[in-house]
Backbone as a printed PyTorch tensor [residue, N CA C, xyz], in Angstrom:
tensor([[[ 95.0490,  81.7870,  87.9640],
         [ 95.3930,  83.4560,  87.2550],
         [ 94.7420,  83.8670,  86.8220]],

        [[ 93.2070,  83.9880,  86.7050],
         [ 92.7580,  84.7280,  87.3220],
         [ 92.7330,  86.3790,  88.1560]],

        [[ 92.8690,  85.4630,  89.6050],
         [ 92.7130,  86.2140,  90.5530],
         [ 94.0740,  86.6860,  90.8900]],

        [[ 95.5300,  86.5320,  90.3950],
         [ 96.7380,  86.5020,  90.7390],
         [ 97.2890,  88.0870,  90.4220]],

        [[ 97.1810,  88.7070,  91.1790],
         [ 97.4900,  90.2650,  91.2010],
         [ 98.9560,  90.4650,  90.6600]],

        [[ 99.4680,  91.6250,  89.9420],
         [100.6650,  92.2920,  89.2450],
         [100.9700,  93.2900,  90.1990]],

        [[101.6640,  93.3170,  90.6530],
         [101.6830,  94.8820,  90.5460],
         [103.2310,  95.5170,  89.8130]],

        [[103.2350,  97.1660,  90.3180],
         [104.7260,  97.6490,  89.7860],
         [104.9950,  98.5700,  90.3700]],

        [[106.3320,  98.5170,  90.5670],
         [107.6450,  98.8800,  91.2320],
         [107.8500,  99.9230,  90.7330]],

        [[108.4100, 101.0930,  91.9860],
         [109.2970, 101.9040,  91.3370],
         [110.0700, 102.3600,  92.4550]],

        [[111.3880, 101.2960,  92.5100],
         [112.5880, 102.0090,  93.3500],
         [112.9910, 102.9390,  93.0210]],

        [[112.7170, 103.9970,  94.1700],
         [113.4170, 105.7390,  93.7280],
         [114.9360, 105.0310,  94.5830]],

        [[115.1910, 106.2920,  94.3410],
         [116.8720, 106.5970,  95.1880],
         [116.6240, 107.4630,  96.1110]],

        [[115.0040, 108.1540,  96.1260],
         [114.5900, 108.9500,  97.6460],
         [113.7700, 108.1440,  98.1720]],

        [[112.5100, 108.0040,  97.5010],
         [111.3060, 107.7200,  97.4760],
         [110.6270, 105.9850,  97.0700]],

        [[110.1290, 104.9420,  97.6170],
         [109.9050, 103.5570,  96.4630],
         [108.1260, 103.8460,  96.3870]],

        [[107.2310, 102.9020,  95.8990],
         [106.1390, 102.8380,  95.8210],
         [105.7070, 101.3010,  94.9370]],

        [[104.9360, 100.8620,  95.8400],
         [104.5180,  99.9760,  94.8060],
         [102.7830, 100.7070,  93.9830]],

        [[102.4510,  99.9360,  92.9270],
         [101.3160, 100.1660,  92.9300],
         [ 99.8940,  99.1930,  92.2470]],

        [[ 99.4790,  98.9190,  92.2360],
         [ 98.7730,  98.3300,  90.3230],
         [ 97.3690,  98.6520,  89.7650]],

        [[ 97.1860,  97.9160,  88.7410],
         [ 96.2900,  98.6520,  88.0680],
         [ 94.7530,  98.5440,  88.4680]],

        [[ 94.2790,  99.2270,  88.1160],
         [ 92.2120,  98.9600,  88.5780],
         [ 91.8300,  99.5280,  87.0670]],

        [[ 91.5980,  98.7180,  86.6430],
         [ 91.5050,  99.3270,  85.5210],
         [ 92.2570, 100.1990,  84.0860]],

        [[ 92.3350, 101.0600,  84.1320],
         [ 93.0740, 102.3840,  83.0100],
         [ 93.7110, 103.1820,  83.9480]],

        [[ 93.4850, 102.8820,  85.6590],
         [ 94.2100, 104.1630,  86.0520],
         [ 95.1910, 103.1000,  87.8510]],

        [[ 96.5590, 103.2030,  87.3700],
         [ 97.2560, 102.9890,  89.0010],
         [ 96.5900, 103.2980,  89.7370]],

        [[ 97.0210, 102.5270,  91.1170],
         [ 96.9270, 102.9760,  92.1260],
         [ 97.6160, 102.8190,  92.6300]],

        [[ 97.9610, 103.5090,  93.9750],
         [ 99.3620, 103.5870,  94.6470],
         [ 99.2510, 102.9520,  95.9310]],

        [[ 99.8010, 101.5230,  96.5740],
         [ 99.3840, 100.8200,  97.3820],
         [100.1780, 101.7000,  99.1510]],

        [[ 99.8550, 102.2400, 100.0440],
         [ 99.9610, 102.8450, 100.8600],
         [101.5560, 101.5770, 102.2900]],

        [[101.0740, 102.2350, 102.4870],
         [102.9820, 101.4870, 103.0140],
         [102.0360, 100.8980, 104.8400]],

        [[102.5970, 100.7460, 105.6990],
         [102.6900, 100.2850, 106.9720],
         [102.0210, 102.1270, 107.6910]],

        [[102.6800, 102.8730, 107.5750],
         [102.3890, 104.3930, 108.2590],
         [101.3620, 105.1050, 107.6880]],

        [[100.5390, 104.1780, 106.3890],
         [ 98.9420, 105.0910, 105.5750],
         [100.1440, 106.0970, 104.7380]],

        [[101.1640, 106.3130, 104.1940],
         [101.4670, 106.9970, 103.3510],
         [101.9130, 106.2200, 101.7280]],

        [[102.0180, 107.3080, 100.5370],
         [101.6940, 106.8890,  99.5440],
         [103.4230, 105.6050,  99.2640]],

        [[104.5860, 107.3080,  99.4880],
         [105.4840, 106.9130,  99.4600],
         [106.6860, 106.5470, 100.8280]],

        [[107.2390, 105.5690, 100.2160],
         [107.8370, 104.9720, 101.3370],
         [109.5690, 105.3440, 101.3760]],

        [[110.1280, 105.6630, 101.8850],
         [111.7410, 106.2730, 102.2000],
         [112.7480, 105.4470, 101.6570]],

        [[113.1560, 105.2760, 100.6510],
         [114.4080, 104.2660, 100.3550],
         [115.5500, 104.4060, 101.3940]],

        [[115.0560, 104.1000, 102.4880],
         [115.8180, 104.0870, 103.5530],
         [115.9890, 102.9050, 104.3670]],

        [[117.1840, 102.2470, 104.4860],
         [117.4940, 100.4930, 105.2530],
         [118.2480, 100.9690, 106.5150]],

        [[117.9130, 100.6740, 107.5950],
         [118.7050, 100.7910, 108.8300],
         [118.8740,  99.5390, 109.6170]],

        [[119.8700,  99.3260, 110.4300],
         [120.1070,  98.5020, 111.5370],
         [119.3980,  98.2440, 112.6070]],

        [[118.2730,  98.1400, 113.7190],
         [118.0350,  98.0690, 114.9670],
         [118.3740,  97.5470, 115.4820]],

        [[118.2860,  98.2250, 117.0440],
         [119.5440,  97.9180, 118.1150],
         [119.4620,  95.9830, 118.4370]],

        [[119.0150,  95.3820, 117.7490],
         [118.9620,  93.7120, 117.7490],
         [119.5760,  93.1770, 116.4850]],

        [[119.8870,  94.4180, 115.2360],
         [120.1460,  94.3490, 113.8190],
         [119.4980,  93.8400, 113.0870]],

        [[118.0840,  93.7820, 113.4510],
         [117.5550,  93.6350, 112.7330],
         [117.0120,  94.9070, 111.3800]],

        [[116.5410,  94.4650, 110.5580],
         [116.7000,  95.3090, 108.9890],
         [115.4360,  96.6980, 109.7440]],

        [[115.1890,  97.5790, 108.8750],
         [114.0600,  98.2110, 109.3860],
         [114.1500,  98.8060, 107.9510]],

        [[112.7140,  99.4030, 107.2180],
         [113.2830, 100.2690, 106.2020],
         [112.0800, 101.8430, 105.7880]],

        [[111.7590, 102.2930, 105.3470],
         [110.7420, 103.4020, 105.3070],
         [111.5930, 104.2230, 106.4830]],

        [[109.9630, 104.8880, 106.5280],
         [109.7180, 106.0580, 107.5500],
         [110.4800, 105.5290, 109.0890]],

        [[109.6950, 104.2480, 109.0000],
         [110.7500, 103.9120, 110.4620],
         [112.2720, 103.6730, 110.4770]],

        [[112.8520, 103.3250, 109.7650],
         [114.4370, 103.7680, 109.8340],
         [115.1060, 105.3540, 109.1710]],

        [[114.0990, 105.7020, 108.8720],
         [114.5840, 107.0520, 109.0210],
         [115.3980, 107.9350, 110.4890]],

        [[114.8470, 107.7700, 110.9460],
         [115.1870, 108.2000, 112.5520],
         [116.5720, 107.7780, 113.4760]],

        [[117.0420, 106.8600, 112.1240],
         [118.3640, 106.5890, 112.2480],
         [119.2270, 106.9230, 111.5670]],

        [[119.0420, 107.7980, 110.3790],
         [119.8750, 108.9010, 109.9920],
         [120.7060, 110.3860, 110.8880]],

        [[119.7070, 110.0280, 111.9730],
         [120.0100, 110.8480, 112.7980],
         [120.6000, 110.9190, 113.9890]],

        [[119.8510, 109.7380, 114.6140],
         [120.2480, 109.2200, 116.0080],
         [121.6100, 108.8100, 115.8590]],

        [[121.7380, 107.8030, 114.9500],
         [122.9570, 106.7220, 114.5660],
         [123.2760, 106.0540, 113.6250]],

        [[123.4040, 107.6520, 112.8390],
         [124.0210, 107.2890, 111.5590],
         [124.6000, 105.8760, 110.9520]],

        [[125.6550, 105.3530, 111.1950],
         [126.0860, 104.4990, 111.0350],
         [125.2340, 103.7270, 110.9320]],

        [[124.3030, 103.0080, 111.3420],
         [123.4580, 101.9490, 111.0890],
         [122.1570, 102.2820, 110.4470]],

        [[122.1700, 103.3520, 109.4390],
         [121.3790, 103.6210, 108.3470],
         [121.9460, 104.2500, 106.7500]],

        [[121.3740, 103.7210, 105.9320],
         [121.9400, 103.9150, 104.6110],
         [120.6250, 104.0970, 103.6320]],

        [[121.0140, 105.3320, 102.6760],
         [119.5450, 106.1130, 101.5450],
         [120.6250, 106.3340, 100.2780]],

        [[120.1720, 106.8590,  99.1410],
         [120.1250, 107.0110,  98.3960],
         [121.2110, 105.7920,  97.6910]],

        [[121.0820, 104.7720,  98.3450],
         [121.7740, 103.6140,  97.6530],
         [122.4790, 102.9610,  96.1180]],

        [[121.1730, 103.9750,  95.5090],
         [121.0450, 103.1850,  94.0220],
         [121.9320, 104.0560,  93.4780]],

        [[122.6710, 105.3720,  93.9040],
         [123.7380, 106.0470,  93.3480],
         [124.6540, 104.9220,  93.6260]],

        [[124.9670, 104.4830,  94.2990],
         [126.3770, 103.6200,  94.0660],
         [126.2940, 102.0520,  93.6960]],

        [[124.7550, 101.6970,  92.9550],
         [124.7530, 100.9500,  92.2500],
         [125.7440, 100.9480,  91.1270]],

        [[126.5500,  99.3280,  90.7420],
         [127.1750,  99.3350,  89.2670],
         [128.7480, 100.2870,  89.4230]],

        [[129.0930, 101.2850,  90.4090],
         [130.3510, 101.8460,  90.4920],
         [130.9910, 100.8910,  91.3330]],

        [[132.4710, 102.3460,  91.2440],
         [133.4340, 101.2120,  91.8570],
         [133.8100, 101.9170,  93.1730]],

        [[134.7060, 101.6690,  94.4970],
         [135.8320, 102.2470,  95.0050],
         [135.9530, 103.2810,  94.5860]],

        [[136.3360, 103.4100,  93.7650],
         [137.2370, 104.2810,  93.1480],
         [136.4620, 106.1720,  92.5680]],

        [[135.0220, 104.9340,  92.0000],
         [134.0400, 106.2190,  91.3640],
         [133.2510, 106.9110,  92.7090]],

        [[133.5640, 106.3280,  94.1180],
         [132.1360, 107.0660,  94.8520],
         [133.6760, 107.8320,  95.8130]],

        [[134.5730, 107.9870,  95.7060],
         [134.9940, 108.2480,  97.0780],
         [134.6570, 109.9790,  96.9750]],

        [[134.2410, 110.8890,  96.1820],
         [134.6230, 112.4050,  96.5970],
         [132.4970, 112.6230,  96.6330]],

        [[132.3400, 110.9900,  96.2340],
         [130.3830, 111.3380,  96.5480],
         [130.0450, 111.0910,  98.1120]],

        [[130.7580, 110.0050,  98.4820],
         [130.9460, 108.9810, 100.0020],
         [131.1240, 110.7190, 100.5090]],

        [[131.4620, 111.3500, 100.6820],
         [132.0910, 112.6360, 101.9580],
         [131.0280, 113.1990, 101.8770]],

        [[129.8030, 112.7420, 101.3490],
         [128.6570, 113.6910, 101.1090],
         [127.2460, 113.2540, 102.2280]],

        [[127.8940, 111.8820, 102.2360],
         [127.1390, 110.2660, 103.3130],
         [127.8500, 109.9300, 104.7780]],

        [[126.3490, 109.8600, 105.5100],
         [127.5310, 109.6920, 106.8930],
         [127.5020, 108.1530, 106.9320]],

        [[127.6530, 107.3510, 105.7350],
         [128.0000, 105.6620, 105.5420],
         [128.6010, 105.6260, 104.9480]],

        [[129.1480, 104.6050, 105.5660],
         [130.9070, 104.2600, 105.5100],
         [131.0290, 102.7650, 104.2980]],

        [[131.8150, 102.9320, 103.4190],
         [132.3810, 101.3970, 102.5320],
         [132.9730, 100.9180, 103.5990]],

        [[133.0300,  99.4300, 103.3310],
         [133.6830,  98.1170, 104.1860],
         [135.3720,  99.1320, 104.2640]],

        [[136.0520,  98.5230, 104.9690],
         [137.1900,  99.3950, 105.1990],
         [138.2130,  98.1310, 104.5160]],

        [[137.9410,  97.2880, 103.9820],
         [138.5380,  95.8310, 103.1820],
         [138.6800,  96.3330, 101.9030]],

        [[137.6530,  96.9390, 101.3570],
         [137.1550,  96.4900, 100.4870],
         [138.7930,  97.6820,  99.0280]],

        [[139.1040,  96.4780,  98.3500],
         [140.0770,  96.5580,  96.7820],
         [139.1360,  96.9690,  95.8730]],

        [[140.4230,  98.0010,  95.1090],
         [139.9150,  98.3760,  93.6890],
         [139.3270,  97.7220,  92.4280]],

        [[138.0810,  97.8110,  92.3190],
         [137.8790,  96.4870,  91.2280],
         [136.5870,  95.7300,  91.9890]],

        [[136.3110,  95.2940,  93.4310],
         [135.4460,  94.5780,  93.8020],
         [133.8170,  95.3390,  94.4670]],

        [[133.2440,  94.5940,  94.2160],
         [131.8120,  95.3510,  94.2310],
         [131.6710,  96.0290,  95.4240]],

        [[130.9550,  96.8140,  95.9050],
         [130.9020,  97.6880,  96.8790],
         [130.1360,  96.8930,  97.8900]],

        [[130.4350,  96.9610,  99.2260],
         [130.1170,  97.0580, 100.6090],
         [129.5280,  98.3510, 101.8580]],

        [[128.9730,  98.1440, 101.8360],
         [128.2250,  99.2530, 102.7000],
         [128.3810,  98.6680, 104.4900]],

        [[129.1790,  99.6510, 104.9740],
         [129.0910,  99.3870, 106.2570],
         [127.8950,  99.6210, 107.1320]],

        [[126.7230,  99.0010, 107.6690],
         [125.9870,  99.1170, 109.1340],
         [126.5090,  98.6010, 109.8990]],

        [[126.4050,  98.9530, 111.3490],
         [126.6180,  98.6520, 112.6530],
         [127.6570,  97.7540, 112.0520]],

        [[127.4400,  96.5290, 112.3990],
         [128.7980,  95.4120, 112.6310],
         [128.6380,  94.5380, 111.2640]],

        [[127.7660,  94.5550, 110.1540],
         [127.5300,  94.2760, 109.2620],
         [128.3840,  94.9210, 107.9060]],

        [[127.8270,  94.2310, 106.7950],
         [127.8990,  94.7570, 105.9100],
         [126.8100,  94.3490, 104.5870]],

        [[127.2130,  95.1560, 103.1610],
         [125.4830,  94.6160, 102.2560],
         [126.4580,  95.6540, 101.1910]],

        [[126.0230,  94.4200, 100.2760],
         [126.3520,  95.8970,  98.7370],
         [125.0010,  96.7660,  98.9100]],

        [[125.2900,  97.3470,  97.5200],
         [123.8450,  97.8660,  96.9110],
         [122.3960,  97.5430,  96.6150]],

        [[122.6560,  96.2870,  95.6060],
         [121.5150,  96.0680,  95.6080],
         [120.8880,  95.0240,  96.8440]],

        [[121.5270,  94.6800,  97.7050],
         [121.2310,  93.6710,  98.9720],
         [120.8750,  94.6570,  99.4760]],

        [[120.8120,  96.0680,  99.6430],
         [120.4510,  96.8880, 100.1880],
         [119.0560,  97.2790,  99.3790]],

        [[118.8930,  97.3250,  98.4460],
         [117.4470,  97.5200,  97.4340],
         [116.5220,  96.6890,  97.7580]],

        [[117.0740,  95.4970,  97.7600],
         [116.5780,  94.3980,  97.7780],
         [115.5320,  94.4260,  99.5260]],

        [[116.0990,  94.9850, 100.3430],
         [115.1550,  95.0020, 101.7350],
         [114.2710,  95.8790, 100.9630]],

        [[114.3670,  97.5210, 100.4150],
         [113.1910,  98.1560, 100.0000],
         [112.3480,  97.3110,  99.2360]],

        [[112.6810,  96.0710,  98.3390],
         [111.9470,  95.8880,  97.8360],
         [110.6630,  94.8020,  98.1050]],

        [[111.5340,  94.1190,  99.1170],
         [110.5360,  92.8860, 100.0630],
         [109.8980,  93.9680, 100.6920]],

        [[110.0500,  95.0320, 101.4330],
         [108.9120,  96.1460, 101.9450],
         [107.9990,  96.1910, 101.0840]],

        [[108.3940,  96.7960, 100.1970],
         [107.2720,  96.9970,  99.3190],
         [106.6040,  96.2450,  98.5790]],

        [[106.5670,  94.6770,  98.3890],
         [106.2890,  93.4070,  98.6850],
         [105.0050,  93.0300, 100.0170]],

        [[106.1010,  93.4540, 100.5800],
         [105.1970,  93.1770, 101.8420],
         [103.8790,  93.9570, 102.2120]],

        [[104.0120,  95.1700, 101.6740],
         [102.9090,  96.3070, 101.7940],
         [101.7490,  95.8510, 101.0030]],

        [[102.3440,  95.6250,  99.8340],
         [101.1070,  94.7920,  98.2580],
         [100.0930,  93.3710,  99.1710]],

        [[100.8230,  93.1350, 100.0440],
         [100.3290,  91.6090, 100.1380],
         [ 99.0330,  91.6700, 101.3220]],

        [[ 99.5540,  92.7220, 102.6030],
         [ 98.8180,  93.1720, 103.1310],
         [ 97.9480,  94.2060, 102.7120]],

        [[ 97.9960,  95.0550, 101.4370],
         [ 97.0490,  95.1410, 101.1070],
         [ 95.9030,  95.0660, 100.4050]],

        [[ 96.3520,  93.6240,  99.9790],
         [ 95.2440,  92.9560,  99.0910],
         [ 94.9030,  91.3460,  99.9520]],

        [[ 95.7650,  91.1060, 101.0930],
         [ 95.6400,  90.1000, 101.6810],
         [ 95.8360,  88.2510, 101.3380]],

        [[ 96.4620,  88.9070, 100.8490],
         [ 97.2340,  87.0130,  99.5860],
         [ 98.3280,  88.2520,  99.0260]],

        [[ 99.1190,  86.5140,  98.8550],
         [100.5180,  86.4010,  98.1520],
         [100.5000,  87.6890,  96.9170]],

        [[101.9290,  88.0040,  96.0190],
         [102.1060,  88.8340,  95.2890],
         [103.0910,  87.7320,  94.7750]],

        [[102.9310,  87.6260,  92.9550],
         [104.1970,  86.6700,  93.3160],
         [104.4590,  87.5200,  91.9060]],

        [[104.1700,  88.7270,  91.2530],
         [104.7270,  88.9860,  89.8630],
         [104.6060,  90.3270,  89.9870]],

        [[105.4100,  91.0120,  89.2750],
         [105.5950,  92.7310,  88.7230],
         [105.7340,  92.8580,  87.7800]],

        [[105.4450,  93.7460,  87.1640],
         [105.7390,  94.5760,  85.7450],
         [105.9580,  95.7800,  85.8030]],

        [[105.9130,  96.3970,  84.7960],
         [105.7410,  97.5980,  84.3760],
         [104.1060,  97.9940,  83.9200]],

        [[104.2410,  99.8150,  84.9440],
         [102.6850,  99.8710,  84.9210],
         [102.6280, 100.9060,  83.2920]],

        [[101.4980, 100.3720,  82.8330],
         [101.5660, 100.7620,  81.5760],
         [101.6940, 102.9710,  81.6430]],

        [[102.3460, 103.1430,  80.8950],
         [102.5620, 104.9200,  80.7350],
         [101.2760, 105.0730,  80.4310]],

        [[100.6800, 106.3950,  81.7900],
         [ 99.7350, 106.9060,  81.2390],
         [100.2400, 108.5130,  82.3660]],

        [[ 99.1150, 109.4600,  82.0500],
         [ 99.1630, 110.4720,  82.7850],
         [ 99.4910, 110.3960,  83.8610]],

        [[ 99.2410, 109.3160,  84.6340],
         [ 99.1820, 109.0690,  85.9140],
         [100.1820, 107.8390,  86.2040]],

        [[100.5800, 107.3330,  85.1990],
         [101.3670, 106.5580,  85.4120],
         [102.9230, 106.3820,  85.7680]],

        [[103.2100, 105.7080,  86.5850],
         [104.9170, 105.5450,  87.2590],
         [105.8280, 105.7750,  86.4760]],

        [[106.4620, 106.7660,  86.4060],
         [107.9860, 106.7890,  85.5430],
         [109.2280, 105.6560,  86.3140]],

        [[109.6490, 104.8850,  85.4900],
         [110.5880, 104.4800,  86.0430],
         [110.2960, 102.6480,  87.0250]],

        [[109.0570, 102.2440,  86.7740],
         [108.7170, 101.3720,  87.3480],
         [109.7400,  99.9930,  86.9730]],

        [[109.7220,  99.3180,  87.5630],
         [111.0120,  97.8840,  88.2760],
         [110.4350,  96.8600,  87.8050]],

        [[110.7080,  96.1970,  87.2840],
         [110.4010,  94.6780,  86.3600],
         [110.8400,  94.2590,  87.7620]],

        [[110.2180,  92.8390,  89.0580],
         [110.6070,  92.1960,  89.3980],
         [110.2010,  90.7640,  89.7340]],

        [[111.3220,  90.1020,  89.8010],
         [110.9710,  88.6180,  90.5490],
         [110.5070,  88.0320,  91.5450]],

        [[110.0050,  87.1680,  92.1100],
         [109.6200,  87.3860,  93.6440],
         [110.4320,  86.0010,  93.8960]]])
């Protein structure tokens, strides 16, 4: 328990990050690209593999039907709630959705719910932390509020 690493996660609409407390100071863990912020973008690669973060951003321009962003805006909302908003996004909902159903977003030939897409971002943040620590991360919690703390940090069970 003494060596257990606990991280705090901020799952953001535009960008996300993972951090840990070093004494009284939160320290942001960089992503694979060395940047502290991980874009909250998920894409399907050429072989339908999930791509997250900076690497997924290029798909927004090159193959926008295979990328999704700002998915947090769609959480807990129904088809009838998002029709106007969806006109602003390049991605589309699954064509067979019925009113009252959980939203599913079409990515290439696959469909995913907003929580599933957010889970891909959370898994990437967990991988970033495990790479940083060189050990598994099994717990997360809210970082304490300090001047430098992260607003809106998320609890997560791995």
